[in-house]
N, C-alpha and C positions, 0 to 999 in steps of 0.2 A: 202609745202602743198601737200596733196595727193588727187587725184581725183579718184573716183570709178565710172566706167561706167558699168551699168548693162544693157546689151542688151537683150531685151525680144523677145523670139521666141516661139510661141505657148504658152504653159503653164509653160515654164521653164525660169529661169533667170540665166545667168552666169555673174559673177562679175569679173572685171579686175581692179586692182589697178595700177595707174601710178603716178609718181611724177611730180609735176608742179614746174616751176621756180618762180611762184608768191611768193612774200614775205609774211611772217607771221607777223602780227602786234600785239602789246601788247595792253591790255586794262587796264584802270585805275579802272575798276570795276570788281567785281567777288569775288572769294574766294582764300584763301591761304592754303597751306598744312603744314605749320609749324609756330612756334611762331616767329622766326626771320623774316620770310617773312611777318607775320602779322604786325610786328612793322614797317617794311619798306613800307607797303602798296602796294607791288608789286604783280601782279597776271597775270595769263593767263586765258583765258576763252574759253571754247569749243564753237565752232560755226559750226554746221553741217547743211547743206542746201541741200534739195532735190528739184529737179525740173523735170517736164515732158517735153520731147522733142520728139514728135511723138511716135515712138514705143520704144524709149530708155528712161531710167530713170537714171539721173545723180546725184551723190552725191558728194558734195565738203565738205572737212573737214579740220578744223584747229585744230591741237592739242593745247590744252590750259592748263590752270591750272598749272602754274609754272613748265613747263616742256619743253622738246624738241619738235620740230614740227614733230611728227610722230603719226600715228594712224592706227589701223587695223579696218576697217569698212567694213562689208559685208552687203548685202541686204537680209533680211529674207523675201522674197516676191515671188510672182509669178505674171506673167503678166495676171492676172485675172481681167477683168473689170466688170465681172458679179457679181451677188449676191447682196442681199439687207441687210441693217442693221437689227439686231434683233429688234422686237417691244418691246418698254418699257412696262413693266407690264406683259410680258410673259416670261416664261423660255426659255433659249437658248438651242437648241438641234442640233446636227449634224446628218443629215440623213445618212451620210456615216459612222458614228461611229459603229464599230463592236459590241459595247455593246447594240445597239438598240434592244429592246425587252427583255433585261435582267432586273433583278430586279433593282429598282432605286438605284443609287450610292449615298451614303451619301455625302452631300456637306461639304467641309472644310469651317469653319467659315471665316469671313472677318471682317475687322475693319478699322476705321479711328481714329487715335490718335492725340490729340492736344499736340504737343511736347513742345511748349514754349521754355524756355531758355535751351541751351545745358547743363547747369549745372545740370539739372534734371538727367543727366546720372550718376552723382556722389552722388546724394542726395536720401534720403528715405523720401518720403512725400505722400500726398494724391494721387497724380497722378502716381508716380512711383510704388506705391503699387498696383494700379489698373492695370497698364501695366503688372506687375508681375503676378497678379491673372489671367489676361486674358491668358497669356502664359501657365500657369498651367492648365487652364480649357479646352484648345483646344487639339484635337488629334495631335500627332506629325506630322508636315507637311513633305511632300516630298521635298518641297522647299518653300521659302518665296519670293514673289514679292512685292517690296516696291515702291509706287509712292510718292516720297518725294518732298516737296516744293522747295528743294534746288538743284534739277537737272532741271532747268528751262532754256531751250535752244531752238535753232531753228531747231529741228528735233525730230521725234519720234524714239527713240532708246531704246534698252535694253542692259544691261551689259552682256557680253558673255565671260568674262575671267574666268579661273579656280580659280584664287586667287585674288579677288578684294581687293584693298588697302583701308585702313581706311583714310578718308579725313577729315582734321580738318579745316573746311571752316567757320571760324568765327574770330573775332578780340577781343582783350582786356581781355580775360579770363585767369584764372590762369594756370600755367604750368601743373598742374595735369590733366587738361582737355585735353591739347595737348598730354599728355602722354597716353591717353586711346587708346587702340587698340582693334578692334573687328575682330578677324581673321577667320570669317566664310568663308567657301569655296563658290565659285560660281558654276555654272553648265551650260556649253555651250550648252549641249543637251536640257536643259529646255529652254534656251534662244531661240533656234531654234523652239521649240514647241510653245512658246509664239508668235513668229512671224507668225507661221502657223495658230494658232487658230483665230487670229484677221483679217486675210485677207478678203477682198482685201485691208484693211488698210496696208500701208507699214511701217514696223518696221525695222530699221537698227540694226545690231549686232555690239556692241561696244567692240572691243577686248582689248583695253588698255587705253582708254581716261579717263574714269570715275572710279568709285569704289563704296564705301559706304560712303555717306556724313552723316553729323550729324543728318539730319532728319530721317535717317534709324537707325544708331547705337545708338543714345541717348535713343531710346525707346527699341531697341532690347537687350541692355545690361541688361534690367530688364525682358523683356518678354521671352527671350531665352538666358540666361546668359552664357550657355556653348559654344555658337557660333559654334554648331556642325550641324546646319541645313543650307544647301546652301541658299544664299541670292542673289537676283538679283534686280536691279533697273530699272524701266521704266521711261524714261524722260517725262517731261511735255513740249509739243511743244508750244512755244510762238506764233507761226504763226496762230494757229488754234482758231476757235471760241469755245465758251463754249459748243455748241451742239456737236462738235466733241469729246470732252472729255467725255461727258455723254454717247455717243454712244460707245466709246472705252471701257469705264467701263463696259457696258453691254456685250461687246464681250469677256471680261475676265472671264465671268461666267463659261465657259467650263473648265477653269483651276481648279476651285473649285471641279469639279467632278474628277479631277486627283490629288487630295491631295496637291494642291498648295494654300498656304495661301496668299491672296491678302490684302495688308496693306497700307492704305493711311496715310501720316504723314504731318501735317500742322497745321493750326489754322483757325477755322471758322471766328473769328475776329482777325485781325492782323494789328495793326497800331503802328509801333515803334515810329513814330514822335509824337504820342499823349501820350506816356508813362508818368504816374504820379507816382513818386517814393514814394509818401505818401500813396499809395493804393496797397500794395503788393499782397493782395488777394481779391481785389474788382474790379468791373467793372463799367464803366460809364453807365449812363442811356441809351445812344444810343447803346453802346456795348451790354447791356442786351436785349434791344429791338430786335436787329438784331439776336443775339444768340437764343433768344426765338422763333423768326420766323423760323430760320433754324431748330430748334428742332421740331417744329410743323410739318414741311414738311418732314423731314427725318424719323420721327417716325409714319407718317401717309400716306403720298403720295410722296415718294421720287422722283418719275419721274417728279415732278413739281419743282425741286430744282432751275431750271433756272429762275423761277419767282422771286427769291430773288434779281435779278438784278434790279427789279422795286421797291424794298423796299426803303423808304426814307433815311434810314441810310446806304445803300449799299456802297456809295463812302467813307464814313468814316470808315466803318468796313473792307472794302476790297479795300484799295487804290491801291494795285497791286494784280493780280489774283493768284500769285504763291502759297500762303498758303491756299487759299480757294479751289482751283481746286482738290486737293486730296480728299476732301469731295465729290466732284462731281463724282469722280470715284466710291466711295462707293454707292452713290445714283444710279448710273447706274447699279451696281450689284444688289442692292435691288429692283429696278424697274424691272430689267430683270427677277428676281425670282418671282416678284409679292408679295413681303413681305417687310414690313418696317423694318428699323433699330431700335435698342434699345440704350438707353444711358448707357454707361459704367461708366463714371465718369464726373462730371462737375465742373466748377469753373472759376475763373478769375485771371489775374495777371496784376498788375500795370495799372488798369483801361481800357486798350485798347487791352488786349489779352484774348481771350476765350480759355480755356483749355478743353472744352467739347470733349468727345470721344464717338464714337458710335461703336456698334458691330452688326454683322449680323449672325443669326443662332447660337447664344450662349447666355446662361443666364448671367445676370449681377452677377458677383461674390459677395459674402457676405462680410461685413466688410468694406464698402466704405464710412464710415462717418467720417473718420479721418480729422479734420479741419486744419491740418498742411498745410501752404501755399506752393506753388511751389517754384522752385529755382529762385534766383535773377539774375540780370544782372550786368555787370561791372560798376564801378564808372563812372557816366556821365561826371565828370570832366576830366577823362582820355579818355574814348571812348563814344561818344553819342550813345544812344540806337539804333538809326537808322543806325549806322555804324557797329554794331556788327555782322550783317548778321544772327541774331537769327531767 
């Protein structure tokens, strides 16, 4: 294990990495990076923990994910305890920005895409066509920041490596899916920029632990098939309340002024234990009710998205927060701008998955009426749906 101790002095932070003799433990849960490991069911899981101790900020890190116990983690933060979060419903501005007083900078669009089965990466259907149309319709980004349901860990961190690896974090799918590579570059400088614009929220810079998981690349292979735009991922911190994620989403607004495309990837309704194989393109009544309630909020008053926790179908639609929270980040962006999101494409898969996607500051592309259903899941006799890590 490596411990990173960031000692705060004034407004600066210095980070020192030192190795600990504590042992690294394996986990039976998580994701694997190749087909053979998937069959064996072996995995390592990243576990990054931050804690405050007086004027020091300590970060402990386990290198996980089927690899050796090593990690390069620095703290993209300053010892700044001041500052208040942006007010939802108002645009986020930096009074120190040198562009203040200049003509309004056009905002890069943002989106939340319901990614569903990773097999959508290989198929052409109603949803993958919409993702492709979205990619064509937006200006070329300087970089893409993905908030994926599948980097769900105990820290807020951003990938900061120049060449992120393609992670095959699923089970039971064909070899062709494990063969997919999405060789987009990273951008350590943009990672530092992200850590700076969200302060005083602390964001760690992950130098080698993660990469691009299927929540990112399964949609990007359609939206940006050339893989020539730098891609970074922002983790979803499991320790934090929903309010934290809504606020952090609003803080990302400034990135859009700097030509960074913010992209959430998950599913508003995601319950793999309730999958019904007889309904490949339908939704249960409870799934439709919750999806409709989410649509009403995101397209009218996105700052109220946390009220969905009170919906009678919330526990069935969102048994775990990981796939829902990326939509909360888009809601934070939309509320921060004071403008609602629009539906890009909608639909269902296997009764208990909503494929609805939303965009911000871009028109819905034409030709979104193709009824072809989304991609399927592995044979449940081989791998139960809830074990696929879809």
